[in-house]
N, C-alpha and C positions, 0 to 999 in steps of 0.2 A: 285706420283705427286699430286699437289694440285687440279688441275682442269683437265677436259678431254681435248682432242685435239681440238674438235669442239668448246668448250667454250673458249679455249685459242685463237683460230682463230677469233672468234666473238669479244672477248674483244680487241684484237689487232686492228682489223678493226674499232671498235667503238672509240678507243683512237685516231686513225689516223683521222677519220672524225671529231671528236670533236676538236682536236688540229688545224686542217686546217679551221675550221669554226669560230674560235674565233675572228680573225682579222676582218672579215665582221660584226660580232656581235658588236664589239667595235665601228666600224665606224657607224653602224646604231644607236647605243646608243648615240654617240656624235651628230649625225644629229638630232635626235629626242629630245635630252636633257633629256632623262629619266635617272636619277641618279641611281636608284635602278638597272636597267638593266645594266648600265655601271659598277657598282660595282660587280654585279654577273659575268659579262664577264671578269672583271679583276681578280677575284678570280679563275675562270676557267682557265685563262691564266697562273696563277701561278702553278696550278695543272697539266695542260696539255699544256706545252709550244709548240709553233710551231717552229720546227727546220728547216724551209725552208730557214732561213738565212744562214745555213751551206751548202746549195745546190749550189755549185759553178759551176756545170755543165752548167747551163744556161748562165754563163759568158764565157764559153769556146765554147759552141755550140750555134749558133744562134746570137741574138743581145747581144753584150757584154755591161755590165754595168760597171761603175767605181767601182773598189774594193778599199775601204778605209781600212787602217790599224785599225782604231778605230772600225769599224763594225766587222771586222774579230776578234779582241780581245774580243769585247762584246759578239758576238755569240759563240766564243770558250769558254770563261769563263762561259757563261750560260750553255753550254753543259757539261763542266767539273763539275760544281756545281750540275746539275741535275743527272749526273752519280754518283757523290759522295753520293747524297741523296738516290738514288736507291740502291747503294752498302751498305749503312748504314742500310737501312730497310732489305736488304737481310741477312746481318750479324745478325741482331737482331732476325729475324725469324728462321734462321738455328741454332743459338746458343741454342734455346729452344727445338729443335728436337734431338732425340737420334737416332743414326744410328747403331743399333745392328743387327748382322747377325743372 
């Protein structure tokens, strides 16, 4: 493997925290008018997207929100694009490795 189990857990948790913290960062940057902080948060959002838009459990349990077809398509397209990018990087990395017994 590339990384140990503990490091893998820590990286996964770090990505989760970063991706869920970007929306408040963008809101703060818009309120303060700090352009540099806004651009930094937007770049982070491209690298670590927040897939909370795909969490439809909150619409089934609790207070239902209106589900629009456009938001579903945008969030689904975003997830498919991100999955494709991850698969592309995976293919590139594993094509360089040799698996000899």
